[in-house]
N, C-alpha and C positions, 0 to 999 in steps of 0.2 A: 067602710070608713066614712065618717061624716066630716063636715067642714072643719070642725075644731081639731079633730085628730089629725087631719091632713095638714092643717096649719102648724100644729105642734111638731109633726114629723119633719116638715120642710124647714121650719125654724131651726130645729136641731141639726138637720143636715147642713144647712147654710152656715150656722155658727161654729159647728165643731168639725166639719169636713171640708167644705168648699173654701171658706174664708182662710183657714190656716194653710191650706194647700196653695192658694193664690198668693198669699203673703210670702210664703217660703220661696215660691218660684220667682217672684219679683225681687226679693232680697238676693237670691242667687244670681239673677241676671244683672242686677246693678253691680254686684261685686265683680262679676266677670267683665263687664264693660269698663268699670273703673280700673281694674287691674291691667287691662289691655290698652289703656289710654296713656300715651307718652306724656301728653300735656298734663293729665291728672297726676301722674307720678311726679312730674316736675313740681307742680303746685304742692303736693304732699311733702316733698323734700324741703321746699322753701318754708312751708308752714311749720314743720317740725324743727327747723334750724333757724327760725327768724331772728331770735335773740342773738345767736352767734354771728349771723350775717350782719346785723346792725352793729354789733361791737367791732367786728373786723372792719367794716366800712368806716366807722368813726376813727378807729385806730389808724387806718391808711390815710385818711384825710389829715389827721393830726400830724403824722410823720411827714407827709408831703408839704405841710405848712399851709394848706388851703383852708383848714378849719381853725378858726380862732376862738379862744376862750376869753371871756371878759372877766 
């Protein structure tokens, strides 16, 4: 096997075997760590419900009279 064949073999190994395996392992680890993070789950819930939280807050301020409309 000469240099060009070895280079082609290693490039194929790297691009089609090693890199996809590492990317999948990193994705799995990130998902596991984020799913076990209470703070991250709280942020996720807030982000998903942000509009409803803002509307409820404005409504509460309006009801309590501390929010004035001009």
